C-alpha positions as a Python dict, from the first residue, in 0.01 Angstrom:
ca = {
    (1, 'M'): (0, 0, 0),
    (2, 'I'): (-123, -260, 247),
    (3, 'L'): (-397, -29, 372),
    (4, 'A'): (-514, 37, 16),
    (5, 'Y'): (-522, -337, -51),
    (6, 'I'): (-725, -399, 265),
    (7, 'A'): (-966, -121, 168),
    (8, 'R'): (-1019, -275, -177),
    (9, 'R'): (-1080, -617, -26),
    (10, 'L'): (-1329, -474, 222),
    (11, 'L'): (-1519, -312, -63),
    (12, 'L'): (-1527, -647, -244),
    (13, 'T'): (-1695, -804, 57),
    (14, 'I'): (-2007, -597, -11),
    (15, 'P'): (-2114, -782, -331),
    (16, 'A'): (-1996, -1110, -177),
    (17, 'M'): (-2215, -1056, 130),
    (18, 'L'): (-2506, -955, -95),
    (19, 'A'): (-2471, -1279, -291),
    (20, 'M'): (-2445, -1474, 34),
    (21, 'S'): (-2763, -1310, 166),
    (22, 'V'): (-2952, -1420, -145),
    (23, 'L'): (-2827, -1778, -117),
    (24, 'V'): (-2900, -1803, 255),
    (25, 'F'): (-3246, -1649, 228),
    (26, 'F'): (-3368, -1876, -49),
    (27, 'I'): (-3190, -2198, 52),
    (28, 'V'): (-3333, -2175, 404),
    (29, 'R'): (-3682, -2172, 256),
    (30, 'L'): (-3615, -2497, 71),
    (31, 'V'): (-3594, -2679, 406),
    (32, 'P'): (-3915, -2885, 453),
    (33, 'G'): (-4150, -2759, 721),
    (34, 'D'): (-4338, -2444, 809),
    (35, 'P'): (-4231, -2193, 1079),
    (36, 'A'): (-4592, -2134, 1185),
    (37, 'T'): (-4648, -2506, 1240),
    (38, 'A'): (-4319, -2531, 1430),
    (39, 'I'): (-4428, -2246, 1658),
    (40, 'L'): (-4784, -2368, 1724),
    (41, 'G'): (-4727, -2744, 1715),
    (42, 'L'): (-4873, -3020, 1501),
    (43, 'R'): (-5220, -2986, 1655),
    (44, 'A'): (-5261, -2624, 1549),
    (45, 'T'): (-5570, -2539, 1344),
    (46, 'P'): (-5537, -2404, 990),
    (47, 'E'): (-5689, -2074, 1107),
    (48, 'A'): (-5424, -2029, 1378),
    (49, 'I'): (-5147, -2119, 1134),
    (50, 'A'): (-5281, -1863, 885),
    (51, 'I'): (-5283, -1592, 1153),
    (52, 'V'): (-4921, -1665, 1251),
    (53, 'R'): (-4807, -1673, 890),
    (54, 'A'): (-4969, -1337, 827),
    (55, 'D'): (-4812, -1193, 1141),
    (56, 'L'): (-4466, -1313, 1033),
    (57, 'K'): (-4529, -1186, 675),
    (58, 'L'): (-4469, -1534, 535),
    (59, 'D'): (-4760, -1494, 294),
    (60, 'D'): (-4591, -1208, 110),
    (61, 'P'): (-4413, -1285, -218),
    (62, 'I'): (-4067, -1420, -148),
    (63, 'W'): (-3891, -1127, -318),
    (64, 'V'): (-4087, -888, -98),
    (65, 'Q'): (-3982, -1086, 208),
    (66, 'Y'): (-3619, -1073, 98),
    (67, 'G'): (-3628, -699, 32),
    (68, 'H'): (-3786, -631, 372),
    (69, 'W'): (-3529, -849, 551),
    (70, 'L'): (-3230, -707, 360),
    (71, 'G'): (-3340, -351, 429),
    (72, 'N'): (-3351, -426, 801),
    (73, 'V'): (-3009, -598, 791),
    (74, 'V'): (-2850, -294, 628),
    (75, 'R'): (-2978, -90, 923),
    (76, 'G'): (-2831, -345, 1168),
    (77, 'D'): (-3164, -514, 1247),
    (78, 'F'): (-3149, -892, 1194),
    (79, 'G'): (-3509, -946, 1299),
    (80, 'V'): (-3670, -1113, 1597),
    (81, 'D'): (-3654, -1474, 1712),
    (82, 'Y'): (-3983, -1647, 1623),
    (83, 'N'): (-3991, -1833, 1952),
    (84, 'S'): (-3845, -1608, 2222),
    (85, 'H'): (-3925, -1277, 2046),
    (86, 'E'): (-3574, -1163, 2143),
    (87, 'P'): (-3384, -944, 1895),
    (88, 'I'): (-3145, -1164, 1700),
    (89, 'R'): (-2872, -903, 1725),
    (90, 'D'): (-2877, -939, 2104),
    (91, 'K'): (-2866, -1317, 2078),
    (92, 'I'): (-2565, -1300, 1847),
    (93, 'V'): (-2381, -1051, 2069),
    (94, 'T'): (-2433, -1283, 2366),
    (95, 'R'): (-2340, -1608, 2195),
    (96, 'F'): (-2073, -1513, 1942),
    (97, 'P'): (-1794, -1467, 2203),
    (98, 'V'): (-1835, -1835, 2297),
    (99, 'T'): (-1795, -1949, 1936),
    (100, 'L'): (-1506, -1707, 1879),
    (101, 'E'): (-1322, -1835, 2186),
    (102, 'L'): (-1377, -2196, 2078),
    (103, 'A'): (-1243, -2122, 1729),
    (104, 'L'): (-939, -1931, 1857),
    (105, 'L'): (-848, -2203, 2107),
    (106, 'A'): (-885, -2470, 1839),
    (107, 'M'): (-660, -2275, 1601),
    (108, 'V'): (-396, -2219, 1870),
    (109, 'L'): (-397, -2583, 1980),
    (110, 'S'): (-371, -2704, 1621),
    (111, 'A'): (-76, -2473, 1553),
    (112, 'L'): (103, -2579, 1872),
    (113, 'M'): (65, -2944, 1774),
    (114, 'A'): (112, -2929, 1398),
    (115, 'I'): (393, -2683, 1328),
    (116, 'P'): (661, -2841, 1552),
    (117, 'L'): (557, -3189, 1439),
    (118, 'G'): (565, -3091, 1071),
    (119, 'V'): (907, -2930, 1105),
    (120, 'L'): (1038, -3233, 1295),
    (121, 'A'): (903, -3471, 1031),
    (122, 'A'): (1069, -3274, 751),
    (123, 'T'): (1408, -3223, 916),
    (124, 'R'): (1458, -3552, 1099),
    (125, 'R'): (1277, -3789, 861),
    (126, 'G'): (1283, -4159, 959),
    (127, 'L'): (1069, -4246, 1260),
    (128, 'A'): (957, -3885, 1315),
    (129, 'D'): (837, -3861, 955),
    (130, 'H'): (645, -4189, 972),
    (131, 'G'): (493, -4093, 1306),
    (132, 'A'): (378, -3755, 1177),
    (133, 'T'): (228, -3917, 868),
    (134, 'A'): (43, -4173, 1078),
    (135, 'L'): (-89, -3910, 1318),
    (136, 'G'): (-199, -3700, 1023),
    (137, 'L'): (-397, -3985, 872),
    (138, 'I'): (-557, -4065, 1207),
    (139, 'G'): (-650, -3703, 1268),
    (140, 'I'): (-813, -3666, 929),
    (141, 'S'): (-1001, -3996, 959),
    (142, 'I'): (-1157, -3951, 1305),
    (143, 'P'): (-1496, -3774, 1294),
    (144, 'D'): (-1525, -3479, 1531),
    (145, 'F'): (-1848, -3597, 1692),
    (146, 'W'): (-1704, -3943, 1770),
    (147, 'L'): (-1385, -3796, 1914),
    (148, 'G'): (-1588, -3556, 2128),
    (149, 'V'): (-1797, -3835, 2275),
    (150, 'M'): (-1489, -4049, 2344),
    (151, 'L'): (-1313, -3760, 2516),
    (152, 'I'): (-1617, -3700, 2736),
    (153, 'L'): (-1624, -4066, 2836),
    (154, 'L'): (-1250, -4079, 2909),
    (155, 'M'): (-1156, -3737, 3045),
    (156, 'A'): (-1481, -3649, 3221),
    (157, 'L'): (-1651, -3972, 3327),
    (158, 'V'): (-1361, -4216, 3373),
    (159, 'L'): (-1071, -3993, 3482),
    (160, 'D'): (-1281, -3700, 3609),
    (161, 'W'): (-1016, -3451, 3498),
    (162, 'L'): (-1232, -3206, 3304),
    (163, 'P'): (-1604, -3120, 3296),
    (164, 'S'): (-1807, -3288, 3025),
    (165, 'S'): (-2028, -2992, 2932),
    (166, 'G'): (-2132, -2640, 3020),
    (167, 'Y'): (-1969, -2302, 2996),
    (168, 'V'): (-1820, -2050, 3238),
    (169, 'P'): (-1754, -1695, 3108),
    (170, 'L'): (-1388, -1599, 3096),
    (171, 'R'): (-1445, -1279, 3293),
    (172, 'E'): (-1593, -1475, 3584),
    (173, 'D'): (-1340, -1757, 3621),
    (174, 'V'): (-1036, -1802, 3396),
    (175, 'W'): (-957, -2160, 3501),
    (176, 'G'): (-1323, -2258, 3502),
    (177, 'N'): (-1355, -2123, 3150),
    (178, 'L'): (-1046, -2304, 3021),
    (179, 'S'): (-1142, -2631, 3188),
    (180, 'H'): (-1480, -2624, 3011),
    (181, 'M'): (-1336, -2517, 2675),
    (182, 'L'): (-1031, -2744, 2656),
    (183, 'L'): (-1209, -3063, 2549),
    (184, 'P'): (-1426, -2905, 2277),
    (185, 'A'): (-1131, -2699, 2148),
    (186, 'F'): (-907, -3007, 2129),
    (187, 'T'): (-1182, -3203, 1955),
    (188, 'L'): (-1217, -2932, 1695),
    (189, 'S'): (-842, -2884, 1653),
    (190, 'L'): (-735, -3243, 1578),
    (191, 'N'): (-852, -3252, 1216),
    (192, 'L'): (-704, -2910, 1150),
    (193, 'A'): (-376, -3016, 1314),
    (194, 'A'): (-357, -3318, 1085),
    (195, 'V'): (-397, -3104, 773),
    (196, 'L'): (-157, -2841, 906),
    (197, 'T'): (108, -3101, 990),
    (198, 'R'): (113, -3232, 634),
    (199, 'T'): (119, -2878, 494),
    (200, 'T'): (406, -2774, 723),
    (201, 'R'): (606, -3085, 638),
    (202, 'A'): (563, -3032, 262),
    (203, 'A'): (648, -2661, 285),
    (204, 'V'): (962, -2722, 492),
    (205, 'L'): (1080, -3000, 261),
    (206, 'E'): (1041, -2769, -39),
    (207, 'V'): (1242, -2490, 125),
    (208, 'L'): (1515, -2730, 242),
    (209, 'N'): (1595, -2801, -123),
    (210, 'K'): (1643, -2434, -212),
    (211, 'Q'): (1983, -2301, -313),
    (212, 'Y'): (2006, -2043, -32),
    (213, 'V'): (1958, -2318, 228),
    (214, 'R'): (2242, -2519, 78),
    (215, 'T'): (2453, -2203, 75),
    (216, 'A'): (2379, -2140, 444),
    (217, 'R'): (2486, -2494, 526),
    (218, 'A'): (2800, -2455, 318),
    (219, 'K'): (2892, -2148, 525),
    (220, 'G'): (2903, -2369, 831),
    (221, 'L'): (2578, -2267, 1000),
    (222, 'R'): (2433, -2522, 1236),
    (223, 'E'): (2119, -2705, 1123),
    (224, 'R'): (1913, -2545, 1396),
    (225, 'A'): (2022, -2197, 1284),
    (226, 'V'): (1947, -2281, 922),
    (227, 'V'): (1596, -2401, 1008),
    (228, 'A'): (1521, -2110, 1242),
    (229, 'G'): (1676, -1836, 1030),
    (230, 'H'): (1594, -1944, 675),
    (231, 'V'): (1355, -2236, 653),
    (232, 'L'): (1074, -2145, 891),
    (233, 'K'): (1013, -1795, 760),
    (234, 'N'): (1025, -1897, 395),
    (235, 'S'): (790, -2192, 449),
    (236, 'A'): (532, -1990, 645),
    (237, 'M'): (322, -1879, 346),
    (238, 'P'): (149, -2214, 279),
    (239, 'V'): (95, -2268, 652),
    (240, 'V'): (-70, -1928, 694),
    (241, 'T'): (-283, -1991, 385),
    (242, 'V'): (-411, -2323, 516),
    (243, 'M'): (-484, -2178, 860),
    (244, 'G'): (-684, -1896, 702),
    (245, 'L'): (-885, -2134, 485),
    (246, 'Q'): (-948, -2369, 776),
    (247, 'V'): (-1130, -2097, 970),
    (248, 'G'): (-1439, -2189, 769),
    (249, 'Y'): (-1403, -2551, 878),
    (250, 'V'): (-1359, -2449, 1242),
    (251, 'L'): (-1665, -2224, 1241),
    (252, 'G'): (-1870, -2490, 1066),
    (253, 'G'): (-1752, -2764, 1300),
    (254, 'A'): (-1854, -2550, 1597),
    (255, 'V'): (-2217, -2637, 1522),
    (256, 'I'): (-2169, -3002, 1619),
    (257, 'I'): (-1907, -2945, 1888),
    (258, 'E'): (-2119, -2687, 2071),
    (259, 'Q'): (-2412, -2927, 2066),
    (260, 'I'): (-2206, -3216, 2205),
    (261, 'F'): (-2049, -3010, 2484),
    (262, 'A'): (-2358, -2795, 2551),
    (263, 'L'): (-2181, -2467, 2475),
    (264, 'P'): (-2411, -2164, 2436),
    (265, 'G'): (-2256, -2045, 2111),
    (266, 'V'): (-2377, -1936, 1769),
    (267, 'G'): (-2338, -2288, 1628),
    (268, 'R'): (-2574, -2444, 1879),
    (269, 'M'): (-2817, -2155, 1831),
    (270, 'T'): (-2813, -2213, 1455),
    (271, 'L'): (-2874, -2586, 1487),
    (272, 'S'): (-3170, -2523, 1715),
    (273, 'A'): (-3303, -2264, 1470),
    (274, 'V'): (-3283, -2513, 1183),
    (275, 'M'): (-3487, -2765, 1381),
    (276, 'D'): (-3748, -2497, 1460),
    (277, 'R'): (-3752, -2347, 1107),
    (278, 'N'): (-3654, -2018, 1269),
    (279, 'Y'): (-3561, -1836, 949),
    (280, 'P'): (-3431, -1502, 1088),
    (281, 'V'): (-3194, -1672, 1334),
    (282, 'I'): (-3047, -1898, 1063),
    (283, 'Q'): (-3002, -1609, 823),
    (284, 'G'): (-2838, -1383, 1079),
    (285, 'A'): (-2601, -1652, 1208),
    (286, 'V'): (-2489, -1766, 862),
    (287, 'L'): (-2431, -1408, 747),
    (288, 'L'): (-2219, -1345, 1056),
    (289, 'V'): (-2006, -1655, 998),
    (290, 'A'): (-1960, -1566, 631),
    (291, 'F'): (-1852, -1213, 721),
    (292, 'V'): (-1601, -1338, 980),
    (293, 'F'): (-1460, -1586, 728),
    (294, 'M'): (-1410, -1307, 473),
    (295, 'L'): (-1238, -1086, 730),
    (296, 'V'): (-1003, -1367, 827),
    (297, 'N'): (-910, -1423, 463),
    (298, 'I'): (-836, -1051, 423),
    (299, 'L'): (-617, -1069, 734),
    (300, 'T'): (-444, -1378, 597),
    (301, 'D'): (-365, -1207, 267),
    (302, 'S'): (-236, -903, 457),
    (303, 'L'): (-1, -1122, 658),
    (304, 'Y'): (170, -1224, 334),
    (305, 'A'): (320, -876, 311),
    (306, 'V'): (452, -908, 666),
    (307, 'I'): (601, -1253, 609),
    (308, 'D'): (745, -1198, 262),
    (309, 'P'): (885, -852, 169),
    (310, 'R'): (855, -941, -201),
    (311, 'V'): (477, -915, -167),
    (312, 'R'): (511, -555, -47),
    (313, 'T'): (736, -458, -339),
    (314, 'S'): (536, -639, -608),
    (315, 'G'): (248, -389, -591),
    (316, 'R'): (-12, -666, -565),
}
C-alpha cells in the first residue's frame, strides 16, 4: 500500500515539474539584462552582441527556446554554462553535495534544539515555557544573514574557535569538514528551530489533554513514561509535517548562507548565475531544488504510515 502510494506521488511529480519548468524558464527571462552583454561586457559592440545571441539561440522565439531546452533536460542535458562552457550537469553533481550536507546538518541541529525544548516547555510550563517562547520569538526575528555575520565576528575573529569561510570535503577530513560547516548550519537552523519549538510545544500540549494520557496517568505510570510512551509518538505528526515543509526554506536560505560563508554549493552557484544572467544554470539549479523538495514531501507523507498505524489501515 505504501509503495503504491509512493508510486502515485512520483507520477504526480511529472506534471508538477513540467509546470515548474515553464515558470522558471519564463520568469528568468523577465530579469532585466542581457546574457550576451553580461558575457562580453558593457563595451561590447552591437555586432559582437548579435553574434553571441545567435550562438546562444537567444534570437529564436521564446517557445522554440523552451522546447529545445526541455527536450535536452528530458535527456539529462541541462545545457552549458555561458561563462565557463562547463556542462551544468557536472557543475550540479560537484556542488549539490555541499548544499545537501548544509541542509541536513541544519535540519539535525534544529531538531536537536527544538524537540527537547518544545517538550520541556509543554510538560514543565512556568519558566521553561516562557524561556522557550522567548527563544522562539528571537529565533524567528533574527535574519539569517545578520546572524551569520555576527557568528563570524564572534566565533571566528574574536574567539578563533571555528573558521569563518571555506569548505573541506568530508572524504578528505571529517573534522575539517564539520568545523567549516558548523557555523553556516547553525545559522540556517536557528529560524527552523524556533518554528519547530512552537510546533512541538503545541502538539505535545494537545496530546497531553487526550483521554488516553489521563488514563495512563490514572494507572500510576510515571510522567516520564507517559511522555515517552504515549505523548511523543502521538504528537510526532505535526512535527514531521513542519520539518518536511521547512526543507524548502532551508534550501532557499542556502543561497545567502553559502555566499556569506563562501561555500561552493548550488545556492552560491545560482546567485552568481543570476548576477551574470546565466539562464541555463539558474534553470537547472531551480529545477533540482524543486525536485528535491517534492521528494522530501513524498518521504514525509510516507513517514505518516510509519508513525501512525491508522494511516496504513485507512487506505489513503
